[in-house]
All heavy atoms as an XYZ file, in Angstrom:
866
protein
N       3.220     20.369     -4.859
C       3.365     19.328     -3.845
C       2.647     19.747     -2.577
O       2.508     20.927     -2.296
C       4.837     19.069     -3.568
N       2.229     18.762     -1.824
C       1.582     19.047     -0.549
C       2.581     19.734      0.373
O       3.785     19.482      0.285
C       1.096     17.741      0.071
N       2.119     20.616      1.272
C       3.028     21.291      2.200
C       3.894     20.305      2.982
O       5.001     20.616      3.381
C       2.080     22.046      3.143
C       0.811     22.175      2.398
C       0.743     21.009      1.453
N       3.387     19.114      3.168
C       4.094     18.057      3.887
C       5.436     17.739      3.238
O       6.348     17.276      3.886
C       3.177     16.834      3.871
C       3.597     15.652      4.695
C       3.385     15.624      6.063
C       4.159     14.546      4.092
C       3.723     14.516      6.815
C       4.503     13.435      4.836
C       4.283     13.429      6.201
O       4.620     12.332      6.937
N       5.563     18.008      1.937
C       6.759     17.627      1.200
C       7.615     18.818      0.791
O       8.384     18.737     -0.141
C       6.381     16.823     -0.050
C       5.751     15.498      0.286
C       4.453     15.224     -0.079
C       6.454     14.528      0.975
C       3.870     14.009      0.237
C       5.889     13.313      1.292
C       4.589     13.051      0.926
N       7.497     19.953      1.474
C       8.271     21.138      1.126
C       9.395     21.372      2.121
O       9.294     21.047      3.295
C       7.355     22.356      1.080
C       6.386     22.280     -0.066
C       5.728     23.613     -0.318
N       4.774     23.473     -1.413
C       3.526     23.888     -1.366
N       3.067     24.494     -0.300
N       2.732     23.721     -2.397
N      10.465     21.978      1.630
C      11.573     22.388      2.483
C      12.330     21.224      3.096
O      12.279     20.089      2.624
N      13.045     21.554      4.160
C      13.880     20.552      4.837
C      13.021     19.430      5.412
O      13.383     18.257      5.311
C      14.729     21.215      5.944
C      15.775     22.119      5.287
C      15.391     20.176      6.828
C      16.572     22.956      6.256
N      11.871     19.777      5.991
C      10.985     18.740      6.519
C      10.513     17.825      5.389
O      10.420     16.618      5.559
C       9.787     19.354      7.247
C      10.125     19.908      8.608
C      10.730     18.863      9.540
O      10.161     17.765      9.680
O      11.782     19.153     10.135
N      10.220     18.412      4.248
C       9.815     17.616      3.084
C      10.905     16.659      2.655
O      10.640     15.501      2.327
N      12.139     17.154      2.668
C      13.267     16.283      2.297
C      13.388     15.102      3.261
O      13.699     13.985      2.844
C      14.564     17.101      2.273
C      14.621     18.095      1.126
C      15.851     18.974      1.171
O      16.864     18.569      1.791
O      15.795     20.065      0.581
N      13.122     15.345      4.541
C      13.168     14.256      5.525
C      12.083     13.216      5.218
O      12.325     12.017      5.318
C      12.972     14.798      6.935
C      14.144     15.588      7.458
C      13.845     16.114      8.856
C      14.953     17.006      9.357
N      14.627     17.604     10.669
N      10.897     13.700      4.846
C       9.809     12.776      4.529
C      10.126     11.975      3.270
O       9.874     10.766      3.224
C       8.489     13.521      4.383
C       8.012     14.125      5.657
N       7.678     13.376      6.760
C       7.825     15.420      6.014
C       7.316     14.176      7.742
N       7.386     15.424      7.313
N      10.675     12.635      2.278
C      11.051     11.936      1.045
C      12.113     10.879      1.356
O      12.063      9.765      0.827
C      11.553     12.922     -0.031
C      10.439     13.884     -0.438
C      12.130     12.183     -1.227
C       9.230     13.233     -1.064
N      13.057     11.190      2.242
C      14.078     10.223      2.628
C      13.449      9.008      3.306
O      13.876      7.883      3.094
C      15.127     10.856      3.545
C      16.289      9.928      3.872
C      17.038      9.456      2.641
O      17.448     10.272      1.820
N      17.218      8.152      2.500
N      12.388      9.230      4.111
C      11.702      8.096      4.748
C      11.101      7.169      3.689
O      11.190      5.949      3.809
C      10.601      8.572      5.694
C      11.108      9.237      6.938
C      10.047      9.431      7.979
N       8.811      9.984      7.452
C       7.754     10.252      8.182
N       7.760     10.020      9.473
N       6.661     10.754      7.645
N      10.495      7.760      2.651
C       9.943      6.945      1.567
C      11.053      6.174      0.866
O      10.892      5.005      0.521
C       9.192      7.812      0.550
C       7.813      8.196      0.982
C       7.543      9.469      1.457
C       6.761      7.286      0.905
C       6.265      9.831      1.843
C       5.478      7.633      1.300
C       5.230      8.918      1.769
N      12.185      6.831      0.650
C      13.320      6.170      0.002
C      13.817      4.999      0.843
O      14.087      3.915      0.321
C      14.445      7.180     -0.228
O      15.554      6.568     -0.822
N      13.922      5.214      2.146
C      14.356      4.132      3.045
C      13.361      2.970      3.032
O      13.753      1.799      3.028
C      14.530      4.654      4.472
C      15.692      5.629      4.609
O      16.559      5.684      3.712
O      15.711      6.361      5.628
N      12.069      3.298      3.008
C      11.041      2.249      2.960
C      11.128      1.476      1.646
O      10.947      0.257      1.624
C       9.650      2.851      3.141
N      11.425      2.174      0.549
C      11.571      1.506     -0.749
C      12.765      0.553     -0.727
O      12.686     -0.566     -1.251
C      11.723      2.533     -1.860
N      13.848      0.965     -0.109
C      15.031      0.090      0.005
C      14.707     -1.135      0.852
O      15.105     -2.251      0.520
C      16.206      0.865      0.610
C      16.786      1.895     -0.328
C      17.859      2.720      0.362
C      18.291      3.857     -0.540
N      19.161      4.812      0.153
N      13.979     -0.916      1.954
C      13.552     -2.030      2.812
C      12.693     -3.002      2.004
O      12.853     -4.221      2.096
C      12.766     -1.497      4.008
C      12.160     -2.592      4.874
C      11.331     -2.034      6.032
O      11.544     -0.921      6.487
N      10.392     -2.838      6.506
N      11.792     -2.446      1.201
C      10.896     -3.280      0.400
C      11.681     -4.081     -0.635
O      11.415     -5.270     -0.827
C       9.830     -2.412     -0.278
O       9.115     -1.705      0.742
C       8.874     -3.254     -1.098
N      12.614     -3.447     -1.282
C      13.411     -4.160     -2.293
C      14.152     -5.334     -1.647
O      14.130     -6.446     -2.167
C      14.398     -3.211     -2.964
C      15.231     -3.919     -3.996
C      16.181     -3.019     -4.692
N      16.932     -3.803     -5.663
C      17.677     -3.292     -6.584
N      17.782     -2.000     -6.710
N      18.324     -4.072     -7.408
N      14.811     -5.081     -0.529
C      15.533     -6.141      0.162
C      14.569     -7.261      0.560
O      14.858     -8.445      0.376
C      16.254     -5.587      1.397
C      16.963     -6.649      2.188
C      18.243     -7.067      1.820
C      16.356     -7.274      3.278
C      18.904     -8.068      2.526
C      17.002     -8.275      3.991
C      18.267     -8.670      3.612
O      18.916     -9.678      4.299
N      13.414     -6.865      1.110
C      12.436     -7.858      1.562
C      11.892     -8.672      0.393
O      11.692     -9.880      0.511
C      11.306     -7.162      2.316
N      11.654     -8.022     -0.747
C      11.189     -8.751     -1.931
C      12.235     -9.754     -2.404
O      11.915    -10.891     -2.733
C      10.859     -7.782     -3.070
C       9.533     -7.050     -2.970
C       9.489     -5.911     -3.974
C       8.363     -8.001     -3.166
N      13.483     -9.320     -2.429
C      14.573    -10.198     -2.875
C      14.759    -11.390     -1.951
O      15.224    -12.441     -2.367
C      15.880     -9.407     -2.978
C      15.892     -8.410     -4.119
C      17.088     -7.470     -4.101
O      17.792     -7.377     -3.062
O      17.321     -6.804     -5.133
N      14.382    -11.215     -0.681
C      14.610    -12.263      0.312
C      13.333    -12.908      0.838
O      13.386    -13.716      1.766
C      15.439    -11.681      1.468
C      16.833    -11.322      1.009
O      17.677    -12.199      0.838
N      17.071    -10.051      0.747
N      12.197    -12.548      0.241
C      10.931    -13.175      0.609
C      10.472    -12.910      2.027
O       9.878    -13.783      2.665
N      10.720    -11.703      2.534
C      10.352    -11.360      3.910
C       9.056    -10.545      3.878
O       9.063     -9.321      3.822
C      11.483    -10.583      4.613
C      12.815    -11.323      4.479
C      11.123    -10.349      6.077
C      14.017    -10.510      4.919
N       7.913    -11.252      3.886
C       6.616    -10.593      3.761
C       6.341     -9.595      4.877
O       5.740     -8.546      4.642
C       5.497    -11.630      3.714
C       5.377    -12.434      2.417
C       4.232    -13.424      2.530
C       5.182    -11.520      1.235
N       6.776     -9.886      6.080
C       6.497     -8.976      7.199
C       7.163     -7.617      6.991
O       6.584     -6.581      7.328
C       6.933     -9.593      8.525
O       8.330     -9.858      8.516
N       8.368     -7.600      6.420
C       9.051     -6.328      6.153
C       8.403     -5.574      4.998
O       8.339     -4.348      5.009
C      10.538     -6.557      5.858
C      11.344     -6.869      7.108
O      10.764     -6.872      8.220
O      12.560     -7.111      6.981
N       7.917     -6.309      4.007
C       7.197     -5.674      2.901
C       5.930     -5.016      3.450
O       5.642     -3.852      3.159
C       6.840     -6.696      1.805
C       8.113     -7.292      1.188
C       5.962     -6.051      0.725
C       7.874     -8.532      0.336
N       5.196     -5.758      4.257
C       3.956     -5.246      4.847
C       4.234     -4.012      5.703
O       3.510     -3.013      5.621
C       3.268     -6.333      5.669
N       5.272     -4.058      6.511
C       5.609     -2.923      7.375
C       5.905     -1.675      6.543
O       5.392     -0.589      6.841
C       6.810     -3.258      8.252
C       7.250     -2.093      9.114
C       8.533     -2.368      9.892
O       9.263     -3.335      9.581
O       8.801     -1.589     10.819
N       6.709     -1.821      5.501
C       7.049     -0.673      4.664
C       5.813     -0.114      3.966
O       5.637      1.104      3.873
C       8.109     -1.070      3.638
N       4.942     -0.999      3.494
C       3.710     -0.547      2.837
C       2.803      0.195      3.817
O       2.221      1.229      3.478
C       2.966     -1.734      2.231
C       3.617     -2.306      0.999
S       2.756     -3.777      0.365
C       1.156     -3.079     -0.098
N       2.674     -0.324      5.027
C       1.824      0.314      6.032
C       2.358      1.696      6.411
O       1.587      2.652      6.553
C       1.698     -0.578      7.269
C       0.909     -1.833      7.014
C       1.095     -2.886      8.095
O       1.991     -2.812      8.918
N       0.245     -3.900      8.070
N       3.670      1.803      6.556
C       4.273      3.102      6.863
C       4.020      4.088      5.727
O       3.610      5.228      5.965
C       5.777      2.951      7.101
C       6.192      2.318      8.418
C       7.689      2.032      8.432
C       5.806      3.213      9.590
N       4.265      3.661      4.506
C       4.055      4.540      3.358
C       2.601      4.977      3.255
O       2.315      6.145      2.973
C       4.506      3.848      2.071
N       1.687      4.066      3.518
C       0.258      4.412      3.486
C      -0.053      5.490      4.523
O      -0.782      6.448      4.244
C      -0.595      3.168      3.723
N       0.490      5.341      5.709
C       0.258      6.329      6.775
C       0.847      7.684      6.392
O       0.220      8.723      6.577
C       0.856      5.841      8.087
C       0.509      6.765      9.240
C       0.869      6.221     10.619
N       1.306      4.860     10.615
C       2.418      4.428     11.226
N       3.182      5.251     11.893
N       2.753      3.154     11.191
N       2.064      7.682      5.848
C       2.712      8.940      5.468
C       1.940      9.648      4.356
O       1.805     10.867      4.368
C       4.146      8.707      5.039
C       5.028      8.132      6.113
C       4.892      8.281      7.479
C       6.155      7.297      5.933
N       5.873      7.585      8.133
C       6.675      6.978      7.212
C       6.813      6.779      4.819
C       7.800      6.187      7.401
C       7.931      5.991      4.999
C       8.417      5.699      6.277
N       1.433      8.880      3.401
C       0.644      9.482      2.325
C      -0.660     10.072      2.871
O      -1.074     11.160      2.465
C       0.362      8.454      1.230
C       1.574      8.044      0.409
C       1.267      6.803     -0.419
C       2.051      9.194     -0.473
N      -1.289      9.368      3.793
C      -2.511      9.889      4.416
C      -2.200     11.163      5.203
O      -2.945     12.147      5.131
C      -3.150      8.835      5.312
N      -1.093     11.159      5.941
C      -0.681     12.345      6.699
C      -0.427     13.541      5.776
O      -0.652     14.683      6.153
C       0.589     12.070      7.509
C       0.371     11.130      8.681
O      -0.803     10.864      9.040
O       1.383     10.649      9.233
N       0.055     13.246      4.567
C       0.352     14.304      3.590
C      -0.914     14.807      2.903
O      -0.863     15.721      2.094
C       1.346     13.793      2.547
N      -2.041     14.187      3.224
C      -3.355     14.582      2.674
C      -3.439     14.400      1.156
O      -4.090     15.170      0.470
C      -3.680     16.031      3.045
C      -3.534     16.361      4.510
C      -4.843     16.269      5.223
C      -4.761     16.760      6.650
N      -4.401     15.798      7.620
N      -2.784     13.354      0.637
C      -2.864     13.053     -0.798
C      -3.730     11.826     -1.073
O      -3.800     11.366     -2.203
C      -1.461     12.882     -1.439
C      -0.668     14.169     -1.355
C      -0.694     11.731     -0.800
N      -4.403     11.328     -0.039
C      -5.276     10.171     -0.180
C      -6.718     10.650     -0.021
O      -7.066     11.263      0.983
C      -4.953      9.084      0.880
C      -5.845      7.873      0.698
C      -3.485      8.698      0.815
N      -7.534     10.369     -1.025
C      -8.932     10.791     -0.951
C      -9.677     10.000      0.116
O      -9.266      8.903      0.511
C      -9.643     10.579     -2.302
O      -9.700      9.173     -2.579
C      -8.945     11.307     -3.433
N     -10.782     10.552      0.559
C     -11.634      9.882      1.552
C     -12.119      8.530      1.011
O     -12.122      7.523      1.733
C     -12.813     10.785      1.913
C     -13.741     10.187      2.912
N     -13.400      9.990      4.231
C     -15.003      9.709      2.781
C     -14.398      9.425      4.869
N     -15.393      9.239      4.025
N     -12.504      8.514     -0.268
C     -12.991      7.271     -0.895
C     -11.901      6.202     -0.900
O     -12.142      5.049     -0.521
C     -13.478      7.567     -2.314
C     -14.006      6.375     -3.040
N     -15.190      5.746     -2.682
C     -13.504      5.671     -4.081
C     -15.391      4.711     -3.479
N     -14.386      4.645     -4.331
N     -10.694      6.570     -1.328
C      -9.584      5.619     -1.376
C      -9.225      5.149      0.034
O      -8.964      3.965      0.252
C      -8.377      6.274     -2.055
C      -7.370      5.375     -2.731
C      -8.016      4.510     -3.795
C      -6.248      6.201     -3.329
N      -9.258      6.053      0.989
C      -8.972      5.703      2.378
C      -9.976      4.672      2.893
O      -9.604      3.712      3.579
C      -9.004      6.966      3.235
O      -8.737      6.649      4.571
N     -11.246      4.849      2.533
C     -12.273      3.882      2.939
C     -12.056      2.515      2.322
O     -12.264      1.487      2.979
N     -11.632      2.500      1.065
C     -11.369      1.218      0.398
C     -10.190      0.503      1.065
O     -10.233     -0.715      1.283
C     -11.097      1.459     -1.090
C     -12.322      1.957     -1.844
S     -11.940      2.538     -3.514
C     -11.519      1.003     -4.324
N      -9.153      1.256      1.397
C      -7.985      0.675      2.069
C      -8.384      0.141      3.442
O      -7.975     -0.957      3.841
C      -6.844      1.708      2.168
C      -6.279      1.972      0.771
C      -5.753      1.242      3.117
C      -5.347      3.159      0.686
N      -9.202      0.896      4.139
C      -9.684      0.452      5.448
C     -10.450     -0.868      5.327
O     -10.273     -1.784      6.140
C     -10.569      1.534      6.063
O     -11.042      1.126      7.305
N     -11.283     -0.991      4.296
C     -12.030     -2.239      4.074
C     -11.097     -3.400      3.768
O     -11.318     -4.516      4.251
C     -13.016     -2.065      2.916
O     -14.046     -1.187      3.278
N     -10.081     -3.151      2.977
C      -9.113     -4.217      2.683
C      -8.434     -4.697      3.966
O      -8.242     -5.896      4.159
C      -8.062     -3.737      1.679
C      -8.525     -3.636      0.245
C      -7.520     -2.862     -0.595
C      -8.755     -5.013     -0.340
N      -8.084     -3.759      4.822
C      -7.412     -4.118      6.070
C      -8.356     -4.809      7.047
O      -8.032     -5.879      7.570
C      -6.799     -2.876      6.724
C      -5.570     -2.382      5.992
O      -4.731     -3.161      5.578
N      -5.471     -1.079      5.826
N      -9.515     -4.223      7.286
C     -10.387     -4.756      8.337
C     -11.300     -5.881      7.869
O     -11.485     -6.866      8.572
C     -11.219     -3.634      8.952
O     -12.053     -3.039      7.983
N     -11.878     -5.760      6.673
C     -12.838     -6.770      6.202
C     -12.154     -7.974      5.547
O     -12.610     -9.099      5.712
C     -13.821     -6.152      5.205
C     -14.642     -5.028      5.826
O     -14.757     -4.978      7.069
O     -15.153     -4.190      5.065
N     -11.098     -7.728      4.804
C     -10.408     -8.809      4.082
C      -9.215     -9.325      4.879
O      -8.854    -10.487      4.795
C      -9.955     -8.342      2.677
C     -11.119     -7.768      1.872
C      -9.236     -9.456      1.924
C     -12.166     -8.760      1.446
N      -8.582     -8.459      5.651
C      -7.425     -8.870      6.453
C      -6.135     -8.995      5.670
O      -5.311     -9.863      5.976
N      -5.953     -8.126      4.653
C      -4.713     -8.174      3.883
C      -3.531     -7.858      4.793
O      -3.692     -7.245      5.855
C      -4.761     -7.207      2.672
C      -5.875     -7.580      1.716
C      -4.873     -5.755      3.114
N      -2.345     -8.271      4.391
C      -1.152     -7.977      5.180
C      -0.849     -6.488      5.177
O      -0.357     -5.941      6.163
C       0.047     -8.760      4.645
C      -0.049    -10.284      4.740
C       1.156    -10.941      4.100
C      -0.197    -10.713      6.189
N      -1.125     -5.821      4.049
C      -0.923     -4.376      3.936
C      -1.648     -3.881      2.694
O      -1.870     -4.640      1.749
C       0.563     -4.046      3.836
N      -1.998     -2.607      2.721
C      -2.600     -1.962      1.556
C      -2.172     -0.503      1.567
O      -2.137      0.129      2.621
C      -4.121     -2.063      1.596
N      -1.795      0.004      0.392
C      -1.389      1.407      0.292
C      -1.843      1.978     -1.033
O      -1.972      1.261     -2.018
C       0.116      1.552      0.452
C       0.939      0.994     -0.709
C       2.394      1.353     -0.656
C       2.741      2.764     -0.942
N       2.413      3.303     -2.253
N      -2.088      3.283     -1.041
C      -2.446      3.922     -2.305
C      -1.208      4.084     -3.174
O      -0.085      4.151     -2.677
C      -2.988      5.284     -1.868
C      -2.319      5.560     -0.564
C      -2.098      4.213      0.076
N      -1.434      4.123     -4.456
C      -0.358      4.384     -5.404
C      -0.953      5.158     -6.568
O      -2.141      5.106     -6.824
C       0.317      3.068     -5.869
O       1.453      3.378     -6.660
C      -0.635      2.173     -6.631
N      -0.124      5.921     -7.237
C      -0.604      6.760     -8.328
C      -0.121      8.180     -8.128
O       0.773      8.445     -7.338
N      -0.757      9.107     -8.802
C      -0.308     10.492     -8.788
C      -0.918     11.317     -7.661
O      -0.689     12.510     -7.574
C      -0.617     11.137    -10.135
N      -1.691     10.728     -6.793
C      -2.336     11.468     -5.709
C      -3.725     11.910     -6.124
O      -4.028     12.066     -7.298
N      -4.573     12.067     -5.156
C      -5.925     12.503     -5.428
C      -6.792     11.431     -6.066
O      -7.834     11.718     -6.630
N      -6.405     10.210     -5.968
C      -7.131      9.096     -6.580
C      -6.154      7.974     -6.821
O      -5.249      7.774     -6.044
N      -6.272      7.310     -7.908
C      -5.268      6.316     -8.242
C      -5.705      4.899     -7.960
O      -6.862      4.544     -8.148
N      -4.761      4.119     -7.485
C      -4.934      2.691     -7.305
C      -4.547      2.302     -5.891
O      -3.942      3.072     -5.159
C      -4.037      1.927     -8.299
C      -4.349      2.265     -9.719
C      -3.689      3.307    -10.368
C      -5.315      1.554    -10.413
C      -3.989      3.617    -11.690
C      -5.621      1.861    -11.735
C      -4.952      2.904    -12.357
O      -5.258      3.212    -13.650
N      -4.845      1.059     -5.565
C      -4.442      0.490     -4.278
C      -3.589     -0.736     -4.560
O      -3.955     -1.586     -5.369
C      -5.658      0.081     -3.428
C      -6.524      1.292     -3.117
C      -5.192     -0.603     -2.136
C      -7.848      0.933     -2.462
N      -2.482     -0.810     -3.885
C      -1.611     -1.974     -3.934
C      -1.834     -2.727     -2.628
O      -1.678     -2.149     -1.548
C      -0.153     -1.531     -4.062
C       0.904     -2.610     -4.105
C       0.733     -3.473     -5.346
C       2.286     -1.978     -4.089
N      -2.234     -3.991     -2.730
C      -2.506     -4.786     -1.533
C      -1.612     -6.022     -1.516
O      -1.397     -6.657     -2.545
C      -3.971     -5.215     -1.498
N      -1.085     -6.314     -0.358
C      -0.268     -7.503     -0.146
C      -1.142     -8.534      0.556
O      -1.587     -8.324      1.682
C       0.957     -7.165      0.707
C       1.915     -8.306      1.020
C       2.556     -8.851     -0.258
C       2.991     -7.824      1.995
N      -1.399     -9.641     -0.139
C      -2.277    -10.676      0.400
C      -1.473    -11.709      1.179
O      -0.303    -11.939      0.913
C      -3.039    -11.359     -0.727
C      -3.804    -10.457     -1.690
C      -4.636    -11.281     -2.646
C      -4.649     -9.447     -0.955
N      -2.146    -12.342      2.104
C      -1.548    -13.383      2.917
C      -1.538    -14.678      2.115
O      -2.598    -15.182      1.740
C      -2.373    -13.549      4.199
C      -1.780    -14.533      5.175
O      -0.953    -15.385      4.776
O      -2.162    -14.467      6.353
N      -0.365    -15.246      1.823
C      -0.321    -16.482      1.029
C      -1.004    -17.663      1.713
O      -1.357    -18.644      1.058
C       1.169    -16.750      0.837
C       1.868    -15.928      1.847
C       0.961    -14.795      2.212
N      -1.224    -17.563      3.019
C      -1.916    -18.620      3.758
C      -3.434    -18.474      3.669
O      -4.160    -19.311      4.195
C      -1.486    -18.592      5.236
C       0.010    -18.783      5.453
C       0.508    -20.147      5.012
O      -0.210    -21.141      5.252
O       1.592    -20.211      4.416
N      -3.902    -17.403      3.003
C      -5.339    -17.151      2.894
C      -5.718    -16.894      1.434
O      -5.993    -15.757      1.037
C      -5.717    -15.961      3.769
C      -5.441    -16.245      5.250
C      -6.017    -15.234      6.185
N      -7.428    -15.005      5.917
C      -8.016    -13.822      6.136
N      -7.340    -12.812      6.606
N      -9.298    -13.668      5.872
N      -5.731    -17.941      0.611
C      -6.008    -17.767     -0.819
C      -7.392    -17.185     -1.116
O      -7.612    -16.621     -2.188
C      -5.857    -19.168     -1.398
C      -5.966    -20.093     -0.239
C      -5.509    -19.337      0.969
N      -8.309    -17.272     -0.174
C      -9.660    -16.741     -0.381
C      -9.669    -15.214     -0.434
O     -10.643    -14.613     -0.904
C     -10.609    -17.233      0.718
C     -10.456    -16.559      2.070
C      -9.290    -17.057      2.936
O      -8.555    -17.977      2.518
O      -9.120    -16.520      4.039
N      -8.598    -14.577      0.016
C      -8.567    -13.119      0.012
C      -8.769    -12.539     -1.383
O      -9.483    -11.555     -1.553
C      -7.256    -12.589      0.609
C      -7.187    -12.725      2.105
C      -5.908    -12.158      2.677
O      -4.843    -12.204      2.067
N      -6.015    -11.616      3.882
N      -8.159    -13.161     -2.385
C      -8.289    -12.637     -3.749
C      -9.737    -12.671     -4.208
O     -10.255    -11.676     -4.741
C      -7.393    -13.406     -4.719
C      -7.420    -12.908     -6.163
C      -6.991    -11.453     -6.259
C      -6.544    -13.791     -7.032
N     -10.426    -13.777     -3.996
C     -11.830    -13.838     -4.421
C     -12.687    -12.879     -3.594
O     -13.625    -12.271     -4.121
C     -12.373    -15.270     -4.352
O     -12.327    -15.765     -3.042
N     -12.355    -12.701     -2.326
C     -13.094    -11.746     -1.489
C     -12.910    -10.317     -2.002
O     -13.863     -9.530     -2.025
C     -12.635    -11.834     -0.030
C     -13.036    -13.132      0.649
O     -13.883    -13.871      0.101
O     -12.475    -13.424      1.724
N     -11.709     -9.989     -2.419
C     -11.437     -8.655     -2.967
C     -12.190     -8.459     -4.271
O     -12.780     -7.397     -4.509
C      -9.921     -8.448     -3.161
C      -9.230     -8.346     -1.798
C      -9.642     -7.197     -4.001
C      -7.720     -8.382     -1.859
N     -12.205     -9.489     -5.114
C     -12.937     -9.386     -6.384
C     -14.432     -9.202     -6.150
O     -15.090     -8.468     -6.882
C     -12.656    -10.607     -7.255
C     -11.262    -10.600     -7.841
C     -11.017    -11.811     -8.715
C      -9.617    -11.750     -9.323
N      -9.362    -12.880    -10.209
N     -14.962     -9.848     -5.121
C     -16.374     -9.661     -4.785
C     -16.622     -8.240     -4.280
O     -17.635     -7.623     -4.601
C     -16.811    -10.663     -3.712
C     -16.946    -12.074     -4.213
C     -17.288    -13.006     -3.060
C     -17.101    -14.448     -3.458
N     -17.119    -15.353     -2.300
N     -15.700     -7.731     -3.490
C     -15.858     -6.411     -2.893
C     -15.743     -5.292     -3.932
O     -16.496     -4.325     -3.895
C     -14.806     -6.202     -1.798
C     -14.899     -4.852     -1.092
S     -13.656     -4.659      0.201
C     -14.349     -5.667      1.497
N     -14.819     -5.441     -4.880
C     -14.509     -4.346     -5.802
C     -14.845     -4.632     -7.259
O     -14.556     -3.800     -8.111
C     -13.035     -3.963     -5.698
C     -12.664     -3.428     -4.351
C     -11.787     -4.119     -3.546
C     -13.198     -2.243     -3.885
C     -11.437     -3.623     -2.294
C     -12.855     -1.741     -2.642
C     -11.971     -2.442     -1.846
N     -15.385     -5.767     -7.588
C     -15.706     -6.172     -8.956
C     -14.470     -6.789     -9.618
O     -13.396     -6.189     -9.617
C     -16.205     -4.981     -9.778
O     -16.416     -5.356    -11.113
N     -14.633     -7.976    -10.186
C     -13.493     -8.709    -10.749
C     -12.732     -7.946    -11.829
O     -11.512     -8.059    -11.924
C     -14.119     -9.975    -11.340
C     -15.453    -10.094    -10.718
C     -15.874     -8.728    -10.280
N     -13.420     -7.137    -12.624
C     -12.716     -6.438    -13.701
C     -11.943     -5.221    -13.202
O     -11.268     -4.559    -13.978
C     -13.695     -6.043    -14.823
C     -14.752     -5.071    -14.356
O     -14.955     -4.887    -13.166
N     -15.423     -4.456    -15.307
N     -12.006     -4.938    -11.913
C     -11.264     -3.809    -11.347
C     -10.082     -4.283    -10.493
O      -9.434     -3.474     -9.830
C     -12.197     -2.933    -10.537
C     -13.329     -2.363    -11.408
C     -14.131     -1.340    -10.696
N     -13.367     -0.217    -10.246
C     -13.246      0.936    -10.909
N     -13.836      1.084    -12.065
N     -12.553      1.926    -10.419
N      -9.818     -5.583    -10.512
C      -8.745     -6.167     -9.703
C      -7.734     -6.814    -10.634
O      -8.084     -7.668    -11.445
C      -9.294     -7.202     -8.700
C      -8.164     -7.874     -7.932
C     -10.291     -6.557     -7.757
N      -6.487     -6.403    -10.489
C      -5.406     -6.987    -11.285
C      -4.538     -7.807    -10.337
O      -4.015     -7.296     -9.345
C      -4.558     -5.891    -11.937
C      -3.320     -6.359    -12.677
C      -3.685     -7.250    -13.863
C      -2.498     -5.166    -13.131
N      -4.426     -9.078    -10.649
C      -3.638     -9.985     -9.815
C      -2.208    -10.030    -10.339
O      -1.978    -10.279    -11.530
C      -4.247    -11.386     -9.845
C      -3.483    -12.392     -9.055
C      -4.076    -13.783     -9.153
O      -5.118    -13.964     -9.813
O      -3.479    -14.707     -8.573
N      -1.272     -9.788     -9.442
C       0.155     -9.890     -9.773
C       0.771    -10.809     -8.753
O       0.665    -10.575     -7.546
C       0.851     -8.501     -9.726
C       2.329     -8.642    -10.029
C       0.181     -7.538    -10.688
N       1.395    -11.865     -9.209
C       2.007    -12.819     -8.283
C       3.501    -12.863     -8.453
O       4.037    -12.494     -9.501
N       4.167    -13.277     -7.427
C       5.619    -13.465     -7.461
C       5.903    -14.938     -7.495
O       5.322    -15.712     -6.749
C       6.270    -12.840     -6.230
C       6.075    -11.341     -6.052
C       6.679    -10.898     -4.724
C       6.710    -10.592     -7.195
N       6.780    -15.339     -8.369
C       7.167    -16.754     -8.394
C       8.304    -16.953     -7.428
O       9.132    -16.083     -7.203
C       7.565    -17.171     -9.806
O       8.591    -16.346    -10.278
N       8.336    -18.148     -6.830
C       9.392    -18.407     -5.841
C      10.596    -19.025     -6.461
O      10.700    -19.397     -7.541
C       8.876    -19.268     -4.724
O       7.862    -20.144     -5.099
């Protein structure tokens, strides 16, 4: 594990992730996109601080945030690579096609929530 996640300080960081996951679950159950986005943004920052996000993945997340304007984007996976989970703005349906153009359609998996 990264030094960021060792000892008592590591336990505190893990607890923050757990709290963010609980916030996300509640927000998903209640359709509160702003809370989902906040938890994702915090988790993304903590993972970057822990140095488990590659430069390439960090650049892709930055593009999603600044060029596409997603509500939030965070890395996911085992560290050192992996995938990006992005929360799109339901008021901006063009975001999905913009992401597919940016990253290639066969590299984008769309997952939607039914209301």
